C-alpha positions in Angstrom: 23.3 6.8 -5.1 24.4 7.4 -1.6 27.3 4.5 -1.9 28.4 5.9 -5.0 28.8 9.7 -3.0 30.4 7.8 -0.2 33.7 6.6 -2.1 36.4 8.7 -1.0 38.9 9.6 -3.8 42.3 11.0 -2.7 41.3 11.8 1.1 38.1 13.2 0.3 34.3 12.0 -0.3 33.5 12.0 -3.9 31.0 13.7 -3.9 33.2 17.0 -3.3 35.4 16.5 -6.1 32.5 16.2 -8.4 30.9 19.3 -6.8 34.5 21.5 -7.5 34.5 19.9 -11.1 31.1 20.9 -11.5 31.8 24.2 -10.7 34.8 24.5 -12.8 33.3 23.3 -15.8 29.9 25.7 -15.2 32.3 28.5 -14.9 34.5 27.7 -18.4 31.4 27.0 -19.8 29.6 30.3 -18.9 32.9 32.4 -19.5 33.1 31.2 -23.4 29.8 30.3 -24.1 28.3 33.8 -22.6 30.7 36.3 -21.7 33.3 35.9 -24.3 31.4 34.3 -27.4 33.2 36.4 -30.1 36.7 38.2 -30.4 37.0 41.6 -28.7 38.9 43.6 -26.2 38.3 43.4 -22.7 38.2 46.5 -20.9 40.1 47.1 -17.3 36.7 47.9 -15.7 35.2 44.6 -17.0 38.6 42.5 -16.2 38.7 43.6 -12.7 34.7 43.2 -12.2 35.7 39.5 -13.5 38.6 39.4 -11.1 36.9 40.7 -8.3 34.2 38.1 -9.2 36.8 34.9 -9.1 38.5 36.3 -5.9 35.0 36.4 -4.4 33.8 32.7 -5.6 37.4 31.3 -4.5 36.7 32.9 -1.3 33.7 31.7 -0.8 34.3 27.9 -2.0 37.2 28.6 1.1 34.3 29.1 3.1 32.6 25.6 2.3 35.6 24.2 3.0 36.0 25.9 6.2 32.6 24.3 6.6 32.6 21.0 5.4 36.3 20.2 6.7 37.1 22.2 9.6 38.9 25.7 10.5 42.3 24.0 10.3 41.2 22.9 6.7 39.6 26.5 5.7 42.9 27.9 6.9 44.9 26.2 4.8 42.6 26.5 1.7 43.3 30.3 2.1 46.7 30.4 2.8 46.9 28.3 -0.1 44.8 30.5 -2.3 46.5 33.9 -1.2 49.8 32.2 -2.2 48.6 30.5 -5.8 46.9 33.6 -6.3 50.1 35.9 -5.6 52.5 33.4 -7.6 49.9 33.5 -10.3 50.9 37.3 -10.7 54.6 36.7 -11.8 52.5 34.5 -14.6 51.5 38.1 -15.9 54.8 39.2 -16.7 55.6 36.0 -18.8 51.9 35.8 -20.9 52.7 40.1 -21.5 56.1 38.9 -22.7 54.9 36.4 -24.9 52.2 38.6 -26.1 54.0 41.3 -27.0 56.7 38.9 -28.9 53.8 37.5 -30.8 52.3 40.5 -31.3 48.7 39.2 -30.1 45.8 41.6 -30.5 44.2 42.3 -27.3 40.9 41.2 -29.1 42.8 37.3 -29.5 44.4 37.6 -26.1 41.3 35.9 -23.9 41.1 33.2 -26.6 45.1 31.9 -26.3 44.2 32.4 -22.5 41.1 30.4 -22.1 42.7 27.4 -23.4 45.6 28.1 -21.8 43.8 28.0 -18.3 41.9 24.7 -19.4 45.3 22.9 -20.5 47.0 24.3 -17.1 43.3 22.3 -15.1 44.4 18.9 -16.7 48.3 19.9 -16.3 48.5 20.5 -12.0 46.0 18.0 -11.9 48.6 15.6 -13.1 51.5 17.5 -11.2 49.4 17.2 -7.9 48.5 13.9 -8.6 52.0 12.9 -9.0 53.1 15.4 -6.1 50.6 13.3 -3.6 51.7 10.1 -4.8 55.0 11.1 -3.7 54.6 13.0 -0.7 52.2 9.6 0.4 54.9 7.3 -0.1 57.8 9.0 0.9 57.2 11.7 3.5 60.9 13.0 3.4 59.9 14.7 0.0 58.3 17.6 1.7 61.7 18.7 3.3 63.2 18.6 -0.2 60.2 20.6 -1.7 61.0 23.0 1.4 64.8 23.2 0.8 63.6 23.7 -2.8 61.6 26.8 -1.6 64.5 28.5 0.3 66.7 27.8 -2.7 64.7 29.5 -5.0 63.5 32.1 -2.8 66.9 33.3 -2.7 67.8 33.1 -5.8 65.0 35.7 -7.1 66.1 37.7 -4.4 69.8 37.6 -5.8 68.8 38.0 -9.4 66.2 40.8 -9.1 63.9 41.6 -11.7 65.8 43.4 -14.3 66.3 39.9 -16.4 65.5 40.2 -20.3 64.3 37.3 -21.7 64.4 37.4 -25.4 62.1 34.8 -26.5 64.1 34.9 -30.3 66.7 32.8 -28.9 63.9 29.9 -27.0 65.0 26.5 -28.2 61.5 25.6 -28.3 60.9 28.3 -30.7 63.5 27.1 -32.6 62.3 23.7 -32.7 59.1 25.1 -33.6 60.1 26.8 -36.9 62.2 24.5 -37.8 59.6 21.9 -37.9 56.9 22.5 -37.8 54.5 25.0 -40.4 53.8 28.1 -39.0 52.6 31.1 -41.0 54.4 34.6 -40.4 50.6 36.1 -40.1 48.0 35.8 -37.9 44.8 34.3 -39.2 42.0 35.8 -37.1 41.5 34.0 -34.1 42.5 30.5 -35.4 45.0 28.6 -34.2 45.6 26.0 -37.2 44.8 26.9 -40.6 44.5 24.9 -44.1 46.5 26.9 -46.6 48.3 25.9 -50.2 51.9 25.0 -50.4 53.7 27.6 -52.5 55.6 24.7 -53.9 53.4 22.1 -54.6 49.8 23.4 -54.6 48.7 21.0 -52.3 46.4 22.1 -49.4 48.3 21.7 -45.8 47.7 22.3 -42.2 49.9 25.4 -40.7 49.6 26.5 -37.2 49.7 30.1 -36.7 51.8 32.4 -34.1 48.5 32.1 -32.3 49.1 28.7 -31.8 52.9 29.1 -31.0 51.9 31.9 -28.0 49.3 28.8 -26.4 52.2 26.6 -26.4 54.6 29.1 -24.6 51.8 30.3 -22.0 51.4 26.1 -21.4 54.9 26.0 -21.2 55.3 28.9 -18.6 52.4 27.5 -16.0 54.8 24.2 -16.3 58.1 26.2 -15.1 55.7 28.0 -12.9 54.2 25.1 -11.0 57.6 24.0 -10.5 57.7 26.7 -7.7 53.9 26.9 -7.2 53.3 22.9 -6.3 56.0 22.6 -4.0 54.7 25.6 -2.0 51.5 24.5 -1.6 52.4 21.0 -0.5 54.5 22.9 2.4 51.2 24.4 3.1 48.5 21.3 3.3 49.1 17.7 2.0 45.4 17.3 0.9 45.3 16.9 -2.6 41.8 18.3 -2.7 43.0 21.6 -0.8 45.7 21.5 -2.9 44.2 21.5 -5.9 40.8 23.4 -5.4 43.3 26.4 -3.9 45.5 26.1 -7.3 42.2 25.9 -9.8 40.6 28.5 -8.2 43.9 30.7 -8.2 44.6 30.2 -11.6 40.6 30.5 -13.3 41.0 34.1 -12.4 44.2 34.8 -14.1 43.1 36.2 -17.6 40.7 38.4 -15.7 43.8 39.3 -13.6 46.0 39.9 -16.6 43.6 42.1 -18.4 43.7 43.9 -15.1 47.4 44.3 -14.1 49.0 44.1 -17.7 48.7 47.8 -17.9 50.4 48.5 -15.0 52.6 46.0 -14.4 55.6 48.3 -13.9 53.5 49.5 -10.6 54.0 46.1 -8.9 58.1 46.8 -9.5 59.0 45.0 -6.0 56.5 42.3 -6.0 58.8 39.6 -7.2 61.3 40.6 -3.9 58.1 40.1 -1.9 57.3 36.6 -3.0 61.3 35.1 -3.2 61.0 36.2 0.8 57.5 34.4 1.0 59.1 31.4 -0.8 61.5 31.3 2.2 59.1 31.8 4.5 57.2 28.6 3.4 59.9 26.5 2.9 61.8 27.3 6.2 58.3 26.7 8.3 58.6 23.1 7.7 61.8 23.3 9.3 60.6 25.6 12.1 58.3 23.2 13.5 60.3 20.6 13.6 63.1 22.9 15.7 60.0 23.6 17.9 59.4 20.2 18.1 55.1 21.1 16.6 53.6 18.7 14.6 53.0 21.4 12.0 53.5 25.1 11.7 50.1 27.2 13.2 48.0 27.5 10.5 47.1 31.2 11.6 50.4 32.1 11.9 51.5 31.0 8.7 48.4 33.3 7.0 49.1 36.2 9.0 53.0 36.3 7.8 52.1 35.6 4.2 49.4 38.8 4.3 51.7 40.6 6.0 55.1 40.2 3.5 52.7 40.6 0.0 50.8 43.1 1.6 54.3 45.1 2.5 55.8 44.4 -1.3 52.5 46.0 -3.2 52.4 48.7 -0.4 56.2 49.8 -0.7 55.7 49.0 -4.7 53.0 51.5 -5.0 54.8 54.1 -3.2 58.4 53.5 -4.7 56.9 53.8 -8.1 54.2 56.5 -7.3 53.8 59.6 -9.8 55.2 57.6 -12.4 58.4 56.9 -11.0 59.7 53.5 -12.1 63.1 52.6 -9.9 62.9 49.0 -10.2 65.2 47.2 -8.2 68.6 46.2 -10.3 69.6 42.4 -10.4 
């Protein structure tokens, strides 16, 4: 048994990877099998409690990383967790849009998000594994990641938050409607149903709008991962820290969605804060080179991250106080 757990996989002992995956499996089983066995709407109080639970669990895991891998790794995990959690909030805006467009009732939204997160865990593993292989083989790729983050952050600042997304004109949706059999209405919590064809009378398999919503959420995460994965690699190149901080941030996304969906307008300036954060994360790689440092100090990175996000949240809450919604124009 010792020989098996002494194996090093992607830079860390195999037992650490197995322990992390075991925690994730238990959480998913507990969530779907016990907390949400039936379809029901999740209230604000419950979602806040669950979101707090997942955040506390993610921070506790960071403590284990600190103990096992050292102070530097612990700070890098915490920074990555905070950054990924913050970027996940941007996902909430898009998820709310998707659910609204497909008219998904609140009692079915958790089911879509559960399977969406399950898909994210697999997709992020593939993308992070690919990114880690690139960084290990071509160290200069980190500079491309950094430049991409800076350009993305500047673009986010320039475009603002008033961009309107018209899903009816989306090419993926048009393709699905044209090439696939999709029902016009929901059929409970089912993603696919068997129905008789109106012309031939044969029983055929149809996708429901619930399934289309799931597809769009998965595609949206891939798009967001294009920003978030370079961001975490700019913080640390350890695949274990990259993946675990990513997944613990994503695991609480469902609870976070139900907690924030009704008050998204109160975070009107958060996107600007996230844009500045991306610029900072990208630029610190170049700053470290200019200053002759082996790496940008992890403590400084964490402090600046908290300062940027904290300022964005406080400023947003202040500007939208008393029901005033004066979101920045694009």
